[in-house]
N, C-alpha and C positions, 0 to 999 in steps of 0.2 A: 137495951144494951145487953149483949151476951158476953159474959166474962170467961174467956177461953184461958185454960191454965198455962202458966209460964213455965217452961222446962228448959233444961240445958240442951236436950236433944229430943226431937219429935220422931214418931214412927208411923207405921201404916195405919194403926188404929186411930191415931190423932188426926191423920188426914181424913179418914172416913167420918170422924166426929165433926170435923170442921165443915165438910161438905154438907152434912145433915144440918148444921147450924145455919149455913148460908142459905139453904133451901127452906128453912123454917119460917113461920110467920114473923118472927122477930129478926130474921136475917136480912139479906140484901135483896132489894126489889128486882134488880137485874137478874140475879141468879134464880130467884123464884119464877121469873117469867120465861125461862128458857125451856125448850123442848128438845127431843132428839134431833129434829130437823133443823131447828134454829142454830144449833152449835155443831151441826154435821161438818161444816167446812172448817171449823176450829180444829176438829180432830185431825183432818187431813193436813192442815197447815202445821200443827204442832209435830206431827209425824215427820213431815218433810224437813222441818227445822232440826229435829233430832238427827235425821239422816245427814243433813248438811254438817252438823257438828262432828258426827262420826267420820264423814269423808275428810274433814279437816284435822282429824285426830286431836280435837280440842277438848280436853277432859273437863274443864270448867263449864263450857257450854253444853257438853254431853250431859253432865249432872243436872243442869238446869232444864234442858229440853226433855230429857227422859222423865223428869219430874212433871213437866207439863203434860206429857202423854199419860202418865199415871193419873193425873188430875182428871183428864177426859174420861178415862175408864171409870174412876170413882164416881164422876158426875152422872154418867149414863146409868151406872148400876143403881145409884141413889134414886134416879127417876123411876126405875122399874120397881124398886122397893116400895116407893110411895104408891105405885099402882097395884102392889100386891102380887106381882107376877114372879119375881125372883129378887135376890139381893146379892151383894158381893160375895157372900160365903158360898152361894150356889155357883157363881162364876169360878171361884177358886177350886171348889170340889170337882166341877166338870172338867176343868183344865187338868187337874192332877190325875183324875181317872183316865183321861185321854192319853196323857203321857205314859201312864202305866201300861195301857192297852197297846199303844203303838211302839213300845220298846220291849217286845218279848225276849229279845236277845240280852236284855239287861235285867228285867224284872220278872219275866214270864217263864223262865226255865228253858227257853229255846237255846240252840247253839249260838255261841258268840258270833257276831258279824265279823267277817274277815276284813272289812274296810268300810269306808264311808259310803261307797256306792251300794254295797249289800245292805247296809243299815237303812239307807234311804228307800231301797226297794221293799224292804220289810215294812217300813212306815207306810209307803203308798199302798201296799197290799192290804194292810190292816185298815187303812183309811177307806179303801173301796168297800170292804166288808161292813165297816161301821156305817157308812153312808148308804149302803144298799144299792150301789151302782151295779146294774145288771149288764149294761152295755157301755162301750167307750163313749157314745154320744151323751150318756148321763154325766160322765166325768167332764166332758167338754162344756156342757151347759152349766155345770157347777162352778166353772171358773168365774169369779166375780166380774160382773159387767162394769163395776165401778173402778176396776184397775186402770191405770194408764194404758191407752190402747196398744202401745208397743209391747208392754209386758203381757197384756191379755193375749195378743197374737202369738207371742212366744210360748206361753203356757199351753194354749190350745194346740199349737203345732207339736210341742213335745209329747202331749198325750196322744195325739193322732199318730205320731211316729212310732210310739211304743206298740200301736196296733198294726203297724206295717205300712201306714200311709205316709210316705216320705219320698223325697227325690233320691235317686240312686247315687248321685254324686254332685259335687259342687258345681261342676260345669253345666249340668242340666238345669240346676236352680238358677244359675246366672243367665242361661238362655231364656228361661221363663221370665226373669226380670226384664230382659230386652223385649220379649214379646208383649208383656203387659205395658211397658213404656210406649211401644208402638201403638197399642190400642188407646192409651191415654192421649197421645198426640193426635190420633184420628178423631177422638171425641172432642178435643179442643178445636180442631180445624173444622169439624162438622157444625159446631155451635149447637144451639138449642138449649133447653132448660138443663141446668147443671144436675138436677136430680132425676132426670129421665132414665129409663133403663139403658145401661151401657153409656151413661153420661159421664161427665168429668168427675163427679164425686165418686161414682162406683169404680171407674177405671183408676183414679188416683189411689183409692183404697186398696185395689189389687196390687198396684206397684209397691205401696208401703208394706203390704202383707208379705209379698215375695222378697222384699228387701230384708225384712225381719227373718225370713227363712234362711237367706244367705248368711246373715250374721249369726244365727243360731248354729248353723252347720260349721261356722268358723269358731264357735265358742265365745262369741262376743255378745255382751249385754246390749241390746238395741237402745235402751234408754241412756246408758252410759255413752254409747257412740254418738248419739244425737246431742247430748249435753256437751260433750267435748267439741263438737262442731259449733255449737252455739257459743262456747267460750272462745273458740278460734275466731269466729265472726266478730264477736265483741272486741277482741284485741285489734283486729285488722281495721275495723271501722273507726276505732279510736285513733289509730295511727293515721288513717285517711284525714280525719278532721284536724289533727294536729299539723299535718303536712300541707293542707290546703291553705291558700292565701285568700280564700273567700268562703262563704257558706256553701256546703255541698249542694244545696238546692239550687244554687246559681251556676253550678258546674255543668258543662256539656257531658254527653255520654263518653266521648273519647277522653275527656279530662278525668272523669270518674274512673274509667278503666285504667288509666295511667296511675292514678293514686292507689287504686287497689293492688295493681301489680307491684308498685313500689313497696307497699306495706307487706305484701306477700314475700317479696325478695328479702326485705329487711328481717322478717321473722325467720326465714330459712338460713340466713347468714349468721344468726346468733349461735 
């Protein structure tokens, strides 16, 4: 049994000590058994739960979920301390040094940034030097492959656009969406393996990529746009189920269409 001190208020050092205790031979068998990979998904889930609390402007849940994110950081750092590669102090040192380096207009004696855009441009320029990116393709490859695909597409496009690779106007981008949609239709009608060259998977990906391009040019977050559509679908589907006099699986296609249009009209009339 580990006797952890009882305090009126705990801090960062207490959290780190607790994580060490949990991972110790006298600690929790589950915590000792975990690896970076085994709790990788936990990190993602906790981050998304924190974002959900932020989106709902819920301070109590924000406090809890941000704490869960900090726990993940402390847990991964403790694993590395046990392996002798780095510890949490190295993480904090590297982070502070990075912030110092990437804010020359605040800490480095450079001229003050005139606005948020100029400050971001200086950050990106320092980041390129720090990472040793010699070409734009280096920056594109550095975009994490683990990002949600819509966000990854957006970040890749933004970096390419800064190098001059972008559509001249929104109308051209929309035309490209229509072109890619036509190629997707052709792939579907042709049939064959979905993963063949120019098959359904590839052409569907092209449609999604160009749709992200249109949203980016409109200043719209693609993830937010799709989430809003999912929410809209959820509301309308619930309305359909509530309005139907039998299970939806027993409805004919015309009946389903009528129920959907009814739910749509009811939403628009609110």
